[in-house]
PDB file as gemmi writes it, atoms N, CA and C in Angstrom:
CRYST1    1.000    1.000    1.000  90.00  90.00  90.00 P 1                      
ATOM      1  N   UNK A   1       0.780  -0.660  -0.185  1.00  0.00           N  
ATOM      2  CA  UNK A   1      -0.045  -0.445  -0.120  1.00  0.00           C  
ATOM      3  C   UNK A   1       0.841   1.345   0.146  1.00  0.00           C  
ATOM      4  N   UNK A   2       0.280   2.316  -0.921  1.00  0.00           N  
ATOM      5  CA  UNK A   2       1.793   3.511  -0.949  1.00  0.00           C  
ATOM      6  C   UNK A   2       0.991   4.402  -0.567  1.00  0.00           C  
ATOM      7  N   UNK A   3       1.114   5.367   0.705  1.00  0.00           N  
ATOM      8  CA  UNK A   3       0.616   5.966   1.358  1.00  0.00           C  
ATOM      9  C   UNK A   3       1.388   7.690   1.675  1.00  0.00           C  
ATOM     10  N   UNK A   4       1.417   8.462   0.675  1.00  0.00           N  
ATOM     11  CA  UNK A   4       1.197   9.822   1.533  1.00  0.00           C  
ATOM     12  C   UNK A   4       2.495  10.352   3.278  1.00  0.00           C  
ATOM     13  N   UNK A   5       3.446  10.971   2.725  1.00  0.00           N  
ATOM     14  CA  UNK A   5       4.127  11.054   4.356  1.00  0.00           C  
ATOM     15  C   UNK A   5       2.477  11.414   4.634  1.00  0.00           C  
ATOM     16  N   UNK A   6       2.237  12.195   4.528  1.00  0.00           N  
ATOM     17  CA  UNK A   6       1.363  13.573   5.804  1.00  0.00           C  
ATOM     18  C   UNK A   6       0.423  12.205   5.771  1.00  0.00           C  
ATOM     19  N   UNK A   7       0.077  11.324   5.345  1.00  0.00           N  
ATOM     20  CA  UNK A   7      -0.356   9.235   5.971  1.00  0.00           C  
ATOM     21  C   UNK A   7      -0.001   8.952   5.904  1.00  0.00           C  
ATOM     22  N   UNK A   8       1.040   8.565   5.702  1.00  0.00           N  
ATOM     23  CA  UNK A   8       1.699   7.389   6.915  1.00  0.00           C  
ATOM     24  C   UNK A   8       2.255   8.338   7.635  1.00  0.00           C  
ATOM     25  N   UNK A   9       2.932  10.005   7.972  1.00  0.00           N  
ATOM     26  CA  UNK A   9       2.487  10.326   9.389  1.00  0.00           C  
ATOM     27  C   UNK A   9       0.979  10.402  10.423  1.00  0.00           C  
ATOM     28  N   UNK A  10       0.077  10.463   9.621  1.00  0.00           N  
ATOM     29  CA  UNK A  10      -1.428  10.403  10.577  1.00  0.00           C  
ATOM     30  C   UNK A  10      -1.229   9.160  11.542  1.00  0.00           C  
ATOM     31  N   UNK A  11      -1.003   7.907  10.585  1.00  0.00           N  
ATOM     32  CA  UNK A  11      -0.998   6.252  10.341  1.00  0.00           C  
ATOM     33  C   UNK A  11      -0.380   5.559  12.139  1.00  0.00           C  
ATOM     34  N   UNK A  12       0.589   6.300  11.435  1.00  0.00           N  
ATOM     35  CA  UNK A  12       1.355   5.883  12.737  1.00  0.00           C  
ATOM     36  C   UNK A  12       0.926   7.427  14.347  1.00  0.00           C  
ATOM     37  N   UNK A  13       0.448   8.519  14.027  1.00  0.00           N  
ATOM     38  CA  UNK A  13      -0.126   8.574  15.298  1.00  0.00           C  
ATOM     39  C   UNK A  13      -1.525   8.317  15.743  1.00  0.00           C  
ATOM     40  N   UNK A  14      -2.038   7.273  14.625  1.00  0.00           N  
ATOM     41  CA  UNK A  14      -2.923   6.561  15.257  1.00  0.00           C  
ATOM     42  C   UNK A  14      -2.367   5.385  15.511  1.00  0.00           C  
ATOM     43  N   UNK A  15      -1.679   4.450  15.247  1.00  0.00           N  
ATOM     44  CA  UNK A  15      -1.029   3.459  15.730  1.00  0.00           C  
ATOM     45  C   UNK A  15      -1.825   2.541  14.915  1.00  0.00           C  
ATOM     46  N   UNK A  16      -1.999   3.182  14.259  1.00  0.00           N  
ATOM     47  CA  UNK A  16      -2.646   1.159  12.881  1.00  0.00           C  
ATOM     48  C   UNK A  16      -1.275   1.132  12.218  1.00  0.00           C  
ATOM     49  N   UNK A  17      -0.425   1.775  12.161  1.00  0.00           N  
ATOM     50  CA  UNK A  17       1.323   1.154  12.134  1.00  0.00           C  
ATOM     51  C   UNK A  17       2.333   0.295  12.974  1.00  0.00           C  
ATOM     52  N   UNK A  18       2.170  -0.787  12.873  1.00  0.00           N  
ATOM     53  CA  UNK A  18       3.029  -1.629  14.334  1.00  0.00           C  
ATOM     54  C   UNK A  18       4.141  -1.214  14.236  1.00  0.00           C  
ATOM     55  N   UNK A  19       5.137  -1.603  14.955  1.00  0.00           N  
ATOM     56  CA  UNK A  19       6.400  -1.365  15.250  1.00  0.00           C  
ATOM     57  C   UNK A  19       7.269  -2.577  14.177  1.00  0.00           C  
ATOM     58  N   UNK A  20       6.314  -3.261  13.356  1.00  0.00           N  
ATOM     59  CA  UNK A  20       8.136  -4.673  12.933  1.00  0.00           C  
ATOM     60  C   UNK A  20       7.311  -3.866  11.777  1.00  0.00           C  
ATOM     61  N   UNK A  21       6.509  -3.030  10.807  1.00  0.00           N  
ATOM     62  CA  UNK A  21       6.059  -2.451   9.398  1.00  0.00           C  
ATOM     63  C   UNK A  21       6.652  -1.790   9.717  1.00  0.00           C  
ATOM     64  N   UNK A  22       7.371  -1.647   8.097  1.00  0.00           N  
ATOM     65  CA  UNK A  22       7.871  -0.763   7.187  1.00  0.00           C  
ATOM     66  C   UNK A  22       6.873   0.654   7.553  1.00  0.00           C  
ATOM     67  N   UNK A  23       8.044   1.592   8.217  1.00  0.00           N  
ATOM     68  CA  UNK A  23       6.950   3.224   7.502  1.00  0.00           C  
ATOM     69  C   UNK A  23       6.239   2.854   9.171  1.00  0.00           C  
ATOM     70  N   UNK A  24       7.203   2.231   9.908  1.00  0.00           N  
ATOM     71  CA  UNK A  24       6.390   3.042  11.259  1.00  0.00           C  
ATOM     72  C   UNK A  24       7.271   3.780  11.741  1.00  0.00           C  
ATOM     73  N   UNK A  25       6.808   4.897  12.392  1.00  0.00           N  
ATOM     74  CA  UNK A  25       7.386   6.046  14.104  1.00  0.00           C  
ATOM     75  C   UNK A  25       7.013   5.462  14.813  1.00  0.00           C  
ATOM     76  N   UNK A  26       7.127   6.462  16.254  1.00  0.00           N  
ATOM     77  CA  UNK A  26       7.028   6.773  17.802  1.00  0.00           C  
ATOM     78  C   UNK A  26       5.891   8.110  16.720  1.00  0.00           C  
ATOM     79  N   UNK A  27       5.366   8.071  18.274  1.00  0.00           N  
ATOM     80  CA  UNK A  27       3.592   9.145  18.095  1.00  0.00           C  
ATOM     81  C   UNK A  27       4.472  10.511  18.082  1.00  0.00           C  
ATOM     82  N   UNK A  28       5.640  10.546  18.562  1.00  0.00           N  
ATOM     83  CA  UNK A  28       6.159  12.073  19.023  1.00  0.00           C  
ATOM     84  C   UNK A  28       6.850  11.539  17.034  1.00  0.00           C  
ATOM     85  N   UNK A  29       7.911  11.147  16.665  1.00  0.00           N  
ATOM     86  CA  UNK A  29       7.465  11.427  15.530  1.00  0.00           C  
ATOM     87  C   UNK A  29       7.226  11.694  15.464  1.00  0.00           C  
ATOM     88  N   UNK A  30       6.103  11.055  15.591  1.00  0.00           N  
ATOM     89  CA  UNK A  30       4.889  11.418  13.900  1.00  0.00           C  
ATOM     90  C   UNK A  30       4.323  12.940  13.311  1.00  0.00           C  
ATOM     91  N   UNK A  31       4.203  13.350  15.503  1.00  0.00           N  
ATOM     92  CA  UNK A  31       3.731  14.502  15.715  1.00  0.00           C  
ATOM     93  C   UNK A  31       5.274  15.312  14.390  1.00  0.00           C  
ATOM     94  N   UNK A  32       5.795  15.364  15.003  1.00  0.00           N  
ATOM     95  CA  UNK A  32       7.297  15.939  14.730  1.00  0.00           C  
ATOM     96  C   UNK A  32       7.124  16.348  13.243  1.00  0.00           C  
ATOM     97  N   UNK A  33       6.428  15.407  12.815  1.00  0.00           N  
ATOM     98  CA  UNK A  33       6.473  15.160  11.319  1.00  0.00           C  
ATOM     99  C   UNK A  33       5.786  15.945  10.103  1.00  0.00           C  
ATOM    100  N   UNK A  34       4.742  15.973  11.063  1.00  0.00           N  
ATOM    101  CA  UNK A  34       3.910  16.562  10.376  1.00  0.00           C  
ATOM    102  C   UNK A  34       3.903  17.919  11.120  1.00  0.00           C  
ATOM    103  N   UNK A  35       3.608  18.440  12.430  1.00  0.00           N  
ATOM    104  CA  UNK A  35       4.347  19.830  12.532  1.00  0.00           C  
ATOM    105  C   UNK A  35       5.944  19.953  10.338  1.00  0.00           C  
ATOM    106  N   UNK A  36       6.251  20.055  10.228  1.00  0.00           N  
ATOM    107  CA  UNK A  36       6.883  19.918   9.291  1.00  0.00           C  
ATOM    108  C   UNK A  36       6.854  19.843   8.322  1.00  0.00           C  
ATOM    109  N   UNK A  37       5.996  18.622   8.120  1.00  0.00           N  
ATOM    110  CA  UNK A  37       4.919  18.780   6.611  1.00  0.00           C  
ATOM    111  C   UNK A  37       4.074  20.622   6.338  1.00  0.00           C  
ATOM    112  N   UNK A  38       3.851  20.294   7.239  1.00  0.00           N  
ATOM    113  CA  UNK A  38       2.561  21.480   8.330  1.00  0.00           C  
ATOM    114  C   UNK A  38       2.595  22.551   7.815  1.00  0.00           C  
ATOM    115  N   UNK A  39       4.058  23.137   8.455  1.00  0.00           N  
ATOM    116  CA  UNK A  39       3.410  24.193   9.242  1.00  0.00           C  
ATOM    117  C   UNK A  39       2.653  24.941  10.301  1.00  0.00           C  
ATOM    118  N   UNK A  40       2.071  23.426  10.717  1.00  0.00           N  
ATOM    119  CA  UNK A  40       1.501  23.578  11.993  1.00  0.00           C  
ATOM    120  C   UNK A  40       1.453  22.558  12.936  1.00  0.00           C  
ATOM    121  N   UNK A  41       0.750  23.137  14.271  1.00  0.00           N  
ATOM    122  CA  UNK A  41       0.884  22.501  15.833  1.00  0.00           C  
ATOM    123  C   UNK A  41      -0.557  21.890  15.728  1.00  0.00           C  
ATOM    124  N   UNK A  42      -0.963  20.851  15.348  1.00  0.00           N  
ATOM    125  CA  UNK A  42      -2.031  20.483  16.240  1.00  0.00           C  
ATOM    126  C   UNK A  42      -1.816  19.763  17.792  1.00  0.00           C  
ATOM    127  N   UNK A  43      -0.405  19.276  17.352  1.00  0.00           N  
ATOM    128  CA  UNK A  43      -0.075  18.393  18.874  1.00  0.00           C  
ATOM    129  C   UNK A  43       0.126  16.980  18.973  1.00  0.00           C  
ATOM    130  N   UNK A  44      -0.817  16.307  19.829  1.00  0.00           N  
ATOM    131  CA  UNK A  44      -2.004  14.428  19.170  1.00  0.00           C  
ATOM    132  C   UNK A  44      -2.738  15.084  18.876  1.00  0.00           C  
ATOM    133  N   UNK A  45      -3.093  15.156  18.294  1.00  0.00           N  
ATOM    134  CA  UNK A  45      -5.082  15.534  18.272  1.00  0.00           C  
ATOM    135  C   UNK A  45      -4.798  14.933  16.574  1.00  0.00           C  
ATOM    136  N   UNK A  46      -5.672  14.032  16.717  1.00  0.00           N  
ATOM    137  CA  UNK A  46      -5.884  13.644  16.155  1.00  0.00           C  
ATOM    138  C   UNK A  46      -7.038  13.425  14.998  1.00  0.00           C  
ATOM    139  N   UNK A  47      -8.017  14.193  15.786  1.00  0.00           N  
ATOM    140  CA  UNK A  47      -8.798  14.358  15.133  1.00  0.00           C  
ATOM    141  C   UNK A  47      -8.343  15.882  14.085  1.00  0.00           C  
ATOM    142  N   UNK A  48      -7.333  17.149  15.408  1.00  0.00           N  
ATOM    143  CA  UNK A  48      -7.220  18.047  13.847  1.00  0.00           C  
ATOM    144  C   UNK A  48      -6.181  17.705  12.790  1.00  0.00           C  
ATOM    145  N   UNK A  49      -5.744  16.441  13.146  1.00  0.00           N  
ATOM    146  CA  UNK A  49      -4.827  16.234  12.480  1.00  0.00           C  
ATOM    147  C   UNK A  49      -5.699  15.473  10.749  1.00  0.00           C  
ATOM    148  N   UNK A  50      -5.900  14.750  11.201  1.00  0.00           N  
ATOM    149  CA  UNK A  50      -7.107  13.574  10.427  1.00  0.00           C  
ATOM    150  C   UNK A  50      -8.129  14.863   8.896  1.00  0.00           C  
ATOM    151  N   UNK A  51      -8.356  16.624  10.176  1.00  0.00           N  
ATOM    152  CA  UNK A  51      -8.765  17.114   9.429  1.00  0.00           C  
ATOM    153  C   UNK A  51      -7.964  17.809   8.273  1.00  0.00           C  
ATOM    154  N   UNK A  52      -6.728  18.272   9.103  1.00  0.00           N  
ATOM    155  CA  UNK A  52      -5.664  18.491   7.524  1.00  0.00           C  
ATOM    156  C   UNK A  52      -5.564  17.344   6.984  1.00  0.00           C  
ATOM    157  N   UNK A  53      -4.490  16.938   7.530  1.00  0.00           N  
ATOM    158  CA  UNK A  53      -4.505  15.363   6.278  1.00  0.00           C  
ATOM    159  C   UNK A  53      -5.655  15.424   4.957  1.00  0.00           C  
ATOM    160  N   UNK A  54      -6.942  14.884   5.383  1.00  0.00           N  
ATOM    161  CA  UNK A  54      -7.744  15.106   4.152  1.00  0.00           C  
ATOM    162  C   UNK A  54      -8.203  16.472   3.039  1.00  0.00           C  
ATOM    163  N   UNK A  55      -8.025  17.631   4.198  1.00  0.00           N  
ATOM    164  CA  UNK A  55      -8.036  18.717   3.256  1.00  0.00           C  
ATOM    165  C   UNK A  55      -6.638  19.228   2.156  1.00  0.00           C  
ATOM    166  N   UNK A  56      -6.043  18.355   2.013  1.00  0.00           N  
ATOM    167  CA  UNK A  56      -4.971  18.787   1.391  1.00  0.00           C  
ATOM    168  C   UNK A  56      -4.568  17.967   0.253  1.00  0.00           C  
ATOM    169  N   UNK A  57      -5.521  16.775   0.330  1.00  0.00           N  
ATOM    170  CA  UNK A  57      -6.166  16.228  -0.722  1.00  0.00           C  
ATOM    171  C   UNK A  57      -4.917  15.501  -2.075  1.00  0.00           C  
ATOM    172  N   UNK A  58      -3.811  14.759  -1.196  1.00  0.00           N  
ATOM    173  CA  UNK A  58      -2.891  15.185  -1.527  1.00  0.00           C  
ATOM    174  C   UNK A  58      -1.880  15.417  -2.175  1.00  0.00           C  
ATOM    175  N   UNK A  59      -1.928  16.641  -1.542  1.00  0.00           N  
ATOM    176  CA  UNK A  59      -1.181  17.936  -2.528  1.00  0.00           C  
ATOM    177  C   UNK A  59      -0.033  17.622  -1.647  1.00  0.00           C  
ATOM    178  N   UNK A  60       0.818  17.018  -0.966  1.00  0.00           N  
ATOM    179  CA  UNK A  60       1.887  17.050  -0.054  1.00  0.00           C  
ATOM    180  C   UNK A  60       3.414  16.870  -1.459  1.00  0.00           C  
ATOM    181  N   UNK A  61       4.168  17.375  -1.542  1.00  0.00           N  
ATOM    182  CA  UNK A  61       4.513  17.631  -3.170  1.00  0.00           C  
ATOM    183  C   UNK A  61       6.237  16.588  -2.698  1.00  0.00           C  
ATOM    184  N   UNK A  62       5.772  15.006  -1.464  1.00  0.00           N  
ATOM    185  CA  UNK A  62       6.814  14.724  -1.512  1.00  0.00           C  
ATOM    186  C   UNK A  62       6.478  13.345  -2.541  1.00  0.00           C  
ATOM    187  N   UNK A  63       7.849  12.590  -2.662  1.00  0.00           N  
ATOM    188  CA  UNK A  63       7.995  11.155  -2.666  1.00  0.00           C  
ATOM    189  C   UNK A  63       6.249  10.541  -1.782  1.00  0.00           C  
ATOM    190  N   UNK A  64       6.211   9.740  -2.353  1.00  0.00           N  
ATOM    191  CA  UNK A  64       5.189   8.458  -1.916  1.00  0.00           C  
ATOM    192  C   UNK A  64       5.870   8.080  -1.024  1.00  0.00           C  
ATOM    193  N   UNK A  65       5.268   7.109  -0.306  1.00  0.00           N  
ATOM    194  CA  UNK A  65       6.432   6.399   0.415  1.00  0.00           C  
ATOM    195  C   UNK A  65       5.727   4.937   0.048  1.00  0.00           C  
ATOM    196  N   UNK A  66       5.840   4.565   0.885  1.00  0.00           N  
ATOM    197  CA  UNK A  66       6.200   2.678   0.483  1.00  0.00           C  
ATOM    198  C   UNK A  66       5.727   2.237   1.814  1.00  0.00           C  
ATOM    199  N   UNK A  67       4.869   1.281   2.112  1.00  0.00           N  
ATOM    200  CA  UNK A  67       5.199   1.124   3.164  1.00  0.00           C  
ATOM    201  C   UNK A  67       3.765  -0.483   3.370  1.00  0.00           C  
TER     202      UNK A  67                                                      
END                                                                             
């Protein structure tokens, strides 16, 4: 399954990717990644991050993260 970086970070924030899976990062790393991608800081607020990710409609200009 291929995810954009913002989607991958959100999946990690939500705990949907286990430590043994490719693309895993800790919740804290996921928050930092989302902050870097967005310029926003919603902390560990999953609902707000989900809203932001969905509003981007895959507009993140980066390579796909393959996990």
